N, C-alpha and C positions, 0 to 999 in steps of 0.2 A: 865076525863070529857067526857062526849057522843058525838059523831061523829056527824057530821049533817045529813050523810047519813050513814045508816046501810048495807055495802056492803059486801057480801061473797067473799072471795078471790079465783080466779081460782083454778081448782082442779090441783095438779101438781106445783104449783107453787114454791115450796121448792126444787125439784129436777131440775126444770127451772134453779133456780138461781146457785146452786151447780155445774150444767153441765156448766155453763155461769162464774163459777169461773175462776180468773186470774191464781191461783196458783194450780196445781195438787199433791195431796201428794200419797205418796205408803209406806203405813205402813207395815211393814214387821217383821215376825219372825223366826228366822233359826230354833228354836227346834220345831215348828209346823210346817215349810216349808210353810207358807202362806205368801200372798200379798195381802192386801185390798187397792182396788183403791178409792180414795174420788171421783174421776170424774164420772166413770160409778158404783160406789157403790156396787161392786162385791168383793166376798172372793176368791181367786184363790190358788189352791193347786199346788205350784210347788216347785222345788228344787232349782230354779233361788235365791230364797229366801237367800241361803245360802253364796252366792259370793256378796250380796247388803251389803252397807257401808251407816251407820246413816251419813245425810245430803249429801248423794252422788244424783247421777242421774240415772235413769232407765226408762225403758219403761214398762207399765203395762202388763202383760201378757195375758189379757183377750182384753183390747179395743186398746191397742197401744199406749195410750196417755204418753209422756215424762212427770215425774213427779220428784218430790224431795223426796228422800227415808229417813223413818225415821222410827227406831227402836221401835217395840212395847214394849219393855223393858224401854225406856225412857221415861220421861214425855214430855208433851206436852203444857203445860201453855202458855199462850199469844198467841198463834197459832191461829188468829181469821183474817177472810176478811171480809171488811165492801163495803157496796155500797147502789144503790136506784135501784128500779125498778116500771116503769109505768105500770099499768093494766087496764083492759077496762072491763065493765059491760053494757048490754043495756038492755032497757025495752019499748018495743015500740019504738017509735019514739024517745024516750031520751037515749043519752049517758052518761054512769056515768064513771068516772076514778079516782083512786088512786095511788097516789105516797108514796110508801112504803120504808122506810130505813129499813136498815138489815145488820146482821152479822151472819157470817158463823164461828160456834164454833168448832174448831178440838181437842177439847180436849180430846173428848173420842175417841175411835176406829172408831166409824162413826160419819161423821159431823152431825151438827145441825142447824136449821136456826131460827132465832129469827128476827119477822117482828113489825114494830110499823110504823103507818100512819104517812105521813109529810104533804098531801095535799089532797085535794079532789075536785072535781070537778062534775056539772052536765051540760051538754051542750044540747040545742036544739033551734029551731029557735026562740022560745019563750024568751027565755033567756040562759046567757051565765053564771055560778056561779062559783067562785074560793073560797075554805076557804082554809086558813093557818094554821096549827097548832102550836101554841106557847108553847112549854115546859115549866115547872115550872121555874122562875127566881129569883132573888134577892128581887124585889119589887114586885112579883106578883104570883098567881098560873098559871095553864095550862089553856090555852084556845083555841078556834077556831075562826079565825078572817077573815071574808069577805072582799076581796079584789076587787077594783073598775075595775080593769084590768084583764085578764086571760093572766098567763104565767105560765110556770114551775120554783119555786124557785131555788137558787142557793143552794148548800149544806151550812149547817150552819157550822163556824170554831169553835165557842164558845169566851167569853168575853176574855178569857187568852191566846188564841193562834189566834189572828186575823191576824197575818202575816204568818201563817203556812198553809201548804196544808191540805185543809179540809178532814176529815176522811171519809165522806161519799161522794167523789169526782166522783167515778164510776157511772154512772146513765145509764140505759138502759130500752127498751120498750120490754114489755112481749108479746107473739105472739096473744094474745088477740087482739089484736090492728086491727089484719086481719079480726076478723068474728064476733066481739062484739061491733060493732059500730052501733046504731040506725038508723030507718029507714030516719030519717033527714039528716043522712051525707050517704045516699046510692049512691050519685054521687061525693062523695070528694074523691081525689087523694091522697092516704097516702105516696105516694113516694118521700120523702123528697130529693132526690137524685137530682131530676130535678131542686129543688129550690135553689141548692148547697150547701146542708149538706153533711157532709161525710158519713153519715149513713141512710140507707131508711127509717128507723123509728127512727129517732133522736127525742128522746123525748122534747128536748126544743122546735123543730120547729115544731112537731108534734101537741102538745096542743096549740099553738098560730094560726096554720093555720087551724085547728078544730072550734075554736071558729071564727075566722075571716069569714070562710066559712059559717057558721050560720048567722053569725051576719050581713053580707054583699052579697047581691044578686051579687054583683058585681062582685065578687071573682071568681063566676063559669062562669060569663060571659066574663069575662078576659081569664080563662083557655080555654075556648072554641073557642075564637076567636084568641089563639096563642099568648097572651100576658103574658105569665108565668113569664116572668121576673118583671114584675109590682108588681105580688103578691110575688116573691121572695123577693123582696126591701123592702116589707111590713113586711113580716114575720121574716126576718133575719136582716134587720136594722129598724123597723118601722118608713123607709122612705115612706112618704105619700106625691103624686102628682096629685093624681087624685080624684073624687067625688067619694067616696064608697059608696054615698047613690043613685046612679044615677042606673036607669033600662034598660039602653041603651047603647052602647059604646059611641055614640054622646055626653051623658049627662055625662057618666063616666071620658071619656077621654076627654071631653070639645074641641073637635077637629070637624071639618067637614070631609064628607063622604072620600075627597080626601087626605084629610090630615092624616086621619086613616090608608089609604091603604100604603101611603108613609112610616108612621110610622113603620107599620108591616114589611113592605119590610128592613127597616133600623136595623131591630132587636130589635124593642120596649123595648128600655131600659129605666128606668124610670129615672135616670138622663140626658139622651138625652132628654125627655119629658120635664123636669125643664128648660134646658138649652133653649129648643125651645121656653116655654112659656116667659123668662125674654126677649130674644132679642125680641120677639113678641111687647113685653109691652113698648121696648123702640122705636119700629116703625120701626123695621127691621126684615129682613126674612133669616132666616136658614135654610138649607136643614136637615132634619133627618141625613142624612148620615154625615153631617159635625159635628151635634151637639155630637155624639159619642165619638169625640176626645177633648172636652170642658170639663170644670169644673163649675161647678155652681157658686160655690164662687169666681172663677174670672173673668167670661164672663163680667160681668157688667163693671169693671174696664178696660179690654181689649179692649170693644167696643169704651170706652171713648178715650183711647191711640191712638187707631188707626184712631178716628176721628182727632186727631190733625195733622196726615200726608196726609189724602186724605179722599175721599167719603167712608162711612162705609159701604153701601151698595154695591158698586163696588167690595169692598174687598172680602165682605162676598159671592158675586156671582162666583169672581175670585178663592178664595179658594175651592169650590164646583166642580172647574175644576181640580184641583190638588190632590194629592193623599197622604192622612194622613197627611195634614198639619194642623196643630191647629194656631189660633189666637197669641198664645203664640210664635209662630214660626216667623209668619210674624213681629208682633212687634220688635222681636230680630233682624230679618234682616232690619227692617227700622232704627233700632237705628245704626247699622253698616253702612249703606249707608250714613246716617247723618254724621257718624264720619269720613268715608272716603271723605266727599265732593261731593257726587253725586249731579246730577240736582234731586233734589224731586219732580219736575213738570213732569219729561220725563215719558210715559208711559212704557217704556222697564225697566225701573227702579223700578215703583211700580208695575208691574204685569209682571216680567218676563216669558217666555214662558216655561221655566223650573224652578220651584221655588227652588227645593233643591240642582240643580248645582247653582242658582246664589247666595241661600244663603252660601252654602259651599264655592265659592269664596271670598264671603266678609270677611266671618269666618276666610279664609285662610290670606287676605288680612290686615285684622286686627293684627291677631298674628304675622305676619311678620313685620310689621310696630311697634307694640308693643316690639317685638324681638330686631329690630334696635335700640329702643329708650332704652332699658334696656342694649344691647351691647354697646351701646354710654356712658352711665351711668357706665357701668363695666370699661372700659377702661378708662375714665377718672378720676375714683377715685381711681384706682390700680396705674395710672401713678401720681396721686397726693401723695397720701400714700407710695407707693413703687415705683418711676420710677429708679430702679435701674439694671442696666446689671447684667449677669448670674455670680454666683460667684462660684468657684472651688477649693477644697483642700484635699487632700488625698483622693482621690477616690469617693468623695462625689461632689455634684452640688446643687446649690439653685437658683430658679428662681419665677418670679410672676406669677400667673395665666391669663390666656389671654381673657376666656369666661367663659359662664356659663355651656356650653356644657363638659369642662374639669372639672369643678366642679362635674359634676354629674359623669363623668366617674370615677374619682379617688375615689367617694362615693361608687360606685359599685364595685370596684377593693379592695378598703381595708376595707370595710364594716362598715361606719362610715357614718356620718349624715352631711358631709362638704355641700352636695348638697342641703342644706336649707339654706346655707349662701350667697345666689345669691342674695336677695334682701338687705341683711346687707351691700355689697359691693357696689351694685348701690345706696345705700343712704350715702356711705360714713364713713359708722361705723367700717369697717373694712378691710383688706389686707388679701388674703389668697396666700402663696407660696408653692412651691413643693420642696421636697427635693428628688433627684434619686441620683443613683448610675451612676458614670461616664460611667459605661461599658454599661448601659442601660438607657439612659436619658429619655426614654418615657414611661418606666415602672414604675408604682405609688408604693412609697416606704414609705414617711412621708409627713405628711400634717400640714404647719404650720400657723397661724394665729397672725397678730400685730393688735393691735387697734389704734386709731386715732394718738395717741403720739409716735407709733412706737414701743411699749412694745410689747413683746412677751406673748401671752395670753395662749395659747396650743400648743402642737405638737403631732400629735398620728401616729400613726402606723396602723398596720393589726388590726383590731377589737378594735380599741382606745386603743392599748397598748401604755406604754410609752417609751420614747426614750432610745435606748442601748447606754452605755458607749461612744460608736465611733459619734454616731449621736450627743448626747449632747456635747461632744467635738467639733465637727465641725459646731454646732449651736453658741457656746459660741465665736468661733474663725470668724464667719458669723459678729455676733454682733461687736466684737471689729473693725475688718477690713470695714466693710461697714455701719454699723447703725452708730457707735459711731463716725466716722469720717465725715458720713454724718451730725449728730446732731452739730459737730463742727463746718463743714462749714457754715451752718444755723446761727449759733449764731456769727460767724464771721463778716458774711454779714449784 
């Protein structure tokens, strides 16, 4: 089917693709003493070919590039590299671009490249057009489809391998992007690194940016005013928080001059502007310095939560005096204060001089109290399930665990998971006992678990190993002398 635009590929595009291939092959002949490099496409006469091995590694004697060595005598069927390349053409004001899929065929001695178009673009201030090529399918022939939004299409994976890595995943921009842009793009900045992309001419970012630059005067105005972060949010994430149809900073950002100055000083981030507007709509004011620590999706709920404790605006003003404190942090601090029974009307509680220090202290106290409650529950249930003295026989002893710290130390020493049993003990679901050698009573040896009924669930040693005959005999003796007698006493009582 005929393409929307009859564009001529740049001279040397085939050489460019081969030069930027992922793999370099060195095709050698020991008989002829030659090495052909697919990267520089030079045939070199050299005795180094005598020492090369098929499917080995070597350096090209001409360009020095490392490559995979292939013996000329053997076939190279199936050695193909796939990718896509975006290139440009200009015609006065208009910029044309075409995305080509390609494969590099290394079957012959010299590599050959085949191209076929995947997308075409026509970009100018009047209109931005994008056509995507649809190959022949089961229910339709090939055709070109005009898309409403301009972007670079993702590589197709096909109907039968939609979960596999796309064949044409590699996509790059040809050097024509530097000098083949129409005059309408004279002031466009094609450096995509400044917008947060990994490559200077990232093809995905470049196409979206060029179309946006032509469509909205706001892009150029924002960049000149130092608000590249806003443009980056639009190009990378389609995140739109400004009036792109505006023709001045006030109309674009919908801010007053003093607000614009403050916004610029704070870094001009799109999320910050969104948060600022949300707070303003609620009837409050938050500085742009503070907005960069907040999240758009959470700020509304945070304001409501703060209002349950004290005056929201006073809190926002207070946070502005602190360093890197989010509304989430303040809410956590308020919850801690309430849990600890602090006077929630005191200024020193609501607005501590050093928030980080105050928050740290409340968090530590909450943890201490929680640990104290947990320790009390731990001791209570250990006493309930196993309130027995230390039992000793044949050089071994067994005793109950005293606290959560002992479980963590036991777990670290023996390499098993008893550290995770703290909550089970606190709930009264089980009791944990330690088996030690009498000569080393503090050194972990075996760990034993009993359930609510006093039955042994498991007994594990180093890295969850099973009991030795000695330990098994000791456990049986302990059960007879301690657990069985204890059970009989309870039944008699």
